[in-house]
N, C-alpha and C positions, 0 to 999 in steps of 0.2 A: 329465314326467320324462325322456322320450326326447329332447326338444329341447335343443340346446346354448344355454346362457345367455351373453349378451353384456352389457357394461356401457358406459355413456356415458363418454367420455374427459374430460368436463368436470364433470358432477355425480355420476357414478358410478351412475346409475339402471340397474337390470337390465331387459333386454328381449331379445326373440328377434330372429332375423335379419330377419324380415319387417318388424318395427317399427323397424329401424335406418335412420338417415339418415347419409349420408357427406359429409364436408367435405374437399375437396381440400387437400393439404398446402401447395400454393403459395398458396392463398387464405388459409389460416390464418397463414402467415408474413407475408403482406401486412397482415393485421390487427394483428399484434404487432410487425412490423418494417417500417416504411414504406419503407425503402431497399432492401428485398429485391427481387431480380430473378430471373427464371426461369433465367438463364444463370449461376447460382452454380456456381463450379468445384468439381468433385468431387475425389476422391483422384487422385494421380498415376498415370501408366501403370504404374509399377513397384510400386504398392501391391498387397498380397494381395487377391484377389477372393474374398470369402466371401458366402454367401447373405444375411447380415445387411447387409454393406456395399453390395451391389448395389441401387441405386435408393433407398437410404435417405438418402444425403447426409450431413448433419451429425449424424444420430442415432447414439448409441452405446449398447451393451447392457451390462448387468452380467453377473455369473456365474450368476444364478439362472435357472431354467427358466421361471418366470413372466414375467420380464423379456424373455426371448427370444421367448416367444409373443406378448407385447404388441407388440414391435417388428415381428415378422413379420406381425401382423394389420394393420399399416399399409399393407402392400403387397398389391395385388390379384394373385392368382395367375395371372390370365389376361392382363390388360393391363399389369401392372407399374405401375399408377398409385398414387401415394401418397395416402392419405386418413385421416381420423379418423372413428371411429364416434361418432355423436351421437344423442341422443334427439330427439323431435319438439319438445320444449319449448326445449331449448338451440338447436336450429336456428332456430326462430322468433325467439328473442332476438337471435341473431347477425344475422339478416336485418334485423330492426328497427333494430339498431345501425348497420348499414351504410347503410340508407336515411336515418337521421338524420344521419350524417356527410356524406352527399352533399347533403342539403338545406341543411346549414350552410355547406358550402364553395362550392356552386354559386350563381351570381348569380340573383336573381329576374328574371323576364321584364321587369318594369318598369325595373329597373336596366340591363338589356341594351338596351332601346329608348332609354333616356335617353342612354347612352353613344354610341349611333349618332347620336342627334339632336345631341349636342354636337360630334361629328366633322363633321357637315354644317354646323353653324353656324360652326365655325372655318374650314372651307374657303370658305364663303360670304364671311366677313369678308376673307379674303385676296384673293379674286377681286374683291370690291367695291373694295378699295383700289387694285388694279391697273387696274380699269375706270375709276375716277375719274381716275387719271393720264392714261390714254389719251384719255378724253373731253375733259378740259380741254386737252390738247395739240392734239387735232383741232379743237376749237372756236376755238382761237387761230390756226389755220392753219399749225401746225408740221408738219414732215415726219418727226417722230420715229417715229410709229406709222402703221400702215396701217389704213384703214377696215374692211377685211375681218376683220382680227384682232380689232378692237373689237366688231364685230357677232357674231363667233363667241363671244367672251367674254360678251357680253350674253345670248346664248341659253343658255349654260352656267349663268349665274347664275339665269335664270328656271327652268331645269329643276331646279336645286338647291332653289330656293324651293318648287317644287311638291312635291318629295320631302319637304322639311321639313314642309309643311302636311299631307301624308298621314300622316307618321309621328307628328306631334303629335295628329292625330285618332285614330289607333290607340291612343295612350297614354290619351286622354280616355275612350274607350269600353272600355278593357281590363277584362275581368272583369264588365262590366255584364250580360252575357247569362247568367251563372251564377246560377241561381235560388236555389240553396242557400247559396252563399257570395259574395254580391255585395260589391264594395268599399264600405266605410263609414268614416265618421269622417275621420281624418287621411289615410288612403290615398286616399279619394275626393277630398278637398280638394287633395292633392298632384297628382293627375292633372289636376284642373281648373286648378290654378295653372300647370302646365307648358303646357297648351293655351292659356291666356290670354296667358302671356308670349311664347310662340312667335307667336301671332297679332299681338300688338303689334309684335314685331320685324319681321315680314314687312311690315306696313303701313308702318312707318317707313322701311324700306329700299327698298321698291318705289315708294313715293310720291316719295321724294327721289332716285330713280335718274335721273341726268341722261340726256338724249336725245342721240343722235348726229346729226351733220349728214348730209344726203344727199350723193350724189356731186357734184351741181351746186353745192350750198352749200359743200362742201369746196374745190372748185376756185376759187370766188369768194373764200373766206377766204384761200387760199394766194396767189392773185394780189394780194389786198390787202396781205398780209403782205410779199410780195416787193416791192411798190411802196413800202411803208413803209421797208423796209430800203434800197432804192435811194435814196429821198429822204434817209434818214439819212446815207448815204455821201456824197451830193452836198452836204448841209449841212456835213459835216465837211470836205470839200474846199474848200467856199466859205469857211468860217471860216479854214482854213489859208491860202488865197489872200489873204484880207483881212489876216490877221496879217502875211503876207509883204509886202503892199503898205504897211502902216503902218510896218513895219521899214525898208523902202526909203525911205519919205518922211522918216523920222527921220534915216537916214544921209545923205540928200540935204541936209537942213537943216544938219546938222553940217558936211558938206563945204563948203556954201556960206558958212557963217560962218567957216570956217578960211581964213587968208590964203594958204596954200599951194595950196588947191584952188579959189580964187576964179575962176581963169581957165577952169575946165571945169565950169560948172553944167549944161550940157546933157548931158554924159556921165553925171553922177550922177543926174540926173532921168530919164534913159532907162533906167537899170538896172532899176528896179522893173518897168517895162512889159515888158522882155525876160524877166524871171523869171516874170512871170505867163503869158506866152505859152508858155514852155517847160513850165511846170507843166501847163497845159491839154492840151498834146499828149502828154506823157509820164506822165499820171496812171495809177495802178494800177487795173485793173478785174478783177472776179472772173470771168475767162474760164477755162474748163476746160482748153483746150489750153495756155495759158500756165502754168497751175499744174502740169500734169503734165510739161511740158517744162522747167520752171525748175530751176536748180541750187541755189536758196535752201534751206537746211536747214529753215527754218520752214515753207516751202510743202511740202516733202517730208513733214514731220511731219504737216501737215494732211491730206495725201493718204493717209497711213497710217491716220490716225484715221477718215477717210471709209471706207476699206476695212474697218476693224474694225466700224464702224456697220452697213455692209451685211451683214457676216457675222452680227452679233448680231441684226439684224432678221430675217434668214433663219431663224435658230435660235429666234426668238420670245423672246429674252432682252431684254425691254423695259426692265428696270431698267438693264442695261448700256448699252442704246441711249441712254437719257436721260442717263446720266453722260457718255458719250462725246460726245453733242451739246453738253453744257455745256462740256466741255474744248475742243471745236472752236470754240465761240463765243469763249471766252477767248483762244485762239490768234489768231483772226481780229481781235479787238479790239487785241491786242498788235501784230499785223502792221501794222494801219492806223496805229497810233500811231508805230511805227518809221518807216513810210513818210513820215508827216507831218514827223517830226523830220529825216529825211534831206533832204526838200525844203527845209526851213527852213535847215539847215546849208549846203546847196549854194548857196542864194541869198545867204547871208551871206559 
C-alpha cells in the first residue's frame, strides 16, 4: 500500500516503479510517424515557458490535475529525457515489431551478393568489348591503340573474372554450414543455379578471349600494314598515270586526224610523255615536314585530327581514338582523290 502505483501507457496495466520499462519519446514518434526527426522545432523564443511546455514539444495538457501529472511523468526530473512508461509485455511486443519491420525492409544476404555479382558481370562485359576492339586493331597492325594499354586491360579482366568466381562460390556455399537451418528446396537450387551460370559465363568468355601479339609481332604487323598502304598508294598513282597516258594517246589520235593539226604530230605525241615525267617528279608523298609546313586547309585539318588522336590516346579514350582514326582515313582518301583529279586536269 505504501508503494506508488504506475500504469502502462499502452495497455493500462498497473505496476510498480521497479517493474516499469521506459520507451524514449523520439523512438515512439518514429514508430508512429516515419517522417519524424529529432530536430523538430519547438515553440518560438517569445512563447511562455512553463514546466509543462519545457521539453514536452508537441504535447498539450488539459485543465485536469490527472492530465497534468500524466504529462509531467513523461519528463525525467533529472535528465529531462522524454519517455513513455511501459510494461514488460508491451515492450517485448514493440521490440518484436521493430525487428520484423527491419527484416522485411532489409535485403537478404543472398540478394546483396547477387547484386554485387551482377555489377561485376556488367563491368566485365564493358571491358571485354573494349578489349576486343583493341586486340583486333593491334592484330591488324593499326596504331590506334597501344600494346601496354591492352595488356593492362587484359589483367583487369582476369582479376574481375577471379572476383566473380570467388563471389559465386560464396553464394553456392551460403548457409550450408548452418546445421539447424541449412538452405533447402528452391533456395538451394537458386544458389546452385547462380554458381552454374557464372561458371559457364567465365568458361565462355575466358576461352574465347583473344590473345595479344608480342612486341616483335606487333612491329612486324605494323611494317606489313605500312608496306600495304605504300603499295596501295603506288597502285593508285600508277593507275592515275595510266589513265593520263591513255587520255594523251586519245588526244594525239584526234589531233592527228584533224587537218589543222596534221603538221604537228610529234608535238601531240610528246605531250603525254612530258606529263608522265612531271607527275613522277611532283607526286604527293606522306611526309611529315611537308604536311606541317603546308598551307592546304585539308592538310591542316588532318594535322589537327592527329593532335586530337594523340591527346585522346594519352587520356585512354580509345573509342574517341577509333572514331578520329576513321575520320583521318576518310580525309586522306579524299585528299588522294583530289590530288589525282588535279593531276589529270593539269595534263588536260
